[in-house]
C-alpha positions in Angstrom: 75.7 177.7 -185.4 74.7 181.3 -185.0 73.4 182.7 -181.7 70.3 184.9 -181.6 69.2 187.2 -178.8 67.7 184.4 -176.8 70.6 182.0 -176.8 73.0 181.8 -173.9 76.5 180.7 -173.3 77.4 179.4 -169.9 81.0 179.4 -168.8 82.3 178.8 -165.3 85.3 180.9 -164.3 87.4 181.3 -161.2 87.6 184.8 -159.7 91.3 185.7 -159.4 92.7 187.6 -156.5 93.0 190.8 -158.6 89.2 190.5 -159.3 89.7 190.9 -163.1 88.1 188.4 -165.4 89.3 187.2 -168.8 86.6 185.2 -170.6 87.1 182.9 -173.6 84.3 183.9 -176.0 83.3 181.1 -178.4 83.8 182.1 -182.0 80.1 181.7 -182.9 79.1 184.5 -180.5 78.6 187.8 -182.4 80.2 191.0 -181.4 78.1 193.4 -179.3 76.9 194.0 -175.8 76.4 191.1 -173.3 75.1 190.7 -169.8 77.2 188.8 -167.4 75.2 187.2 -164.5 76.9 186.1 -161.3 75.9 183.0 -159.4 78.1 180.8 -157.1 79.1 177.5 -158.7 77.3 175.6 -156.0 74.0 177.1 -157.0 74.3 176.2 -160.7 72.7 173.1 -162.1 75.9 171.9 -163.7 77.7 172.0 -160.4 81.2 173.1 -159.7 83.2 174.4 -162.6 86.0 171.9 -162.2 86.4 168.5 -160.8 87.0 164.9 -161.6 84.0 162.8 -162.6 83.5 160.0 -160.2 83.0 156.6 -162.0 79.9 154.8 -160.8 78.4 157.9 -159.1 75.0 157.2 -160.7 75.0 153.5 -159.8 71.5 152.2 -158.9 69.8 155.3 -160.3 69.0 153.8 -163.7 67.7 150.5 -164.8 66.9 148.8 -168.1 63.9 146.5 -168.7 64.7 142.9 -169.3 62.9 143.1 -172.7 64.6 146.4 -173.7 65.7 145.1 -177.1 62.7 142.9 -177.8 60.7 143.8 -180.9 57.9 146.3 -180.3 54.3 145.4 -181.1 53.8 148.8 -182.8 56.4 148.0 -185.4 55.5 144.5 -186.3 54.1 145.6 -189.7 57.5 147.0 -190.7 59.5 143.9 -189.7 
């Protein structure tokens, strides 16, 4: 995968006390100039950079129809 000028790489990092960052750059990112944008982790859509996933945290947010695996009328000619 090669990145072009419109691709972006998101990486969450902790700011150390000495205020100096060391970033792990993926190998597919070409050499050259980059722009680093700051945003607190709480504001980012992917949430905090670290944490333990909570099992069952989405319980009740999704459902599956009773006839989910029933044959579809649109495909009856192919069956």
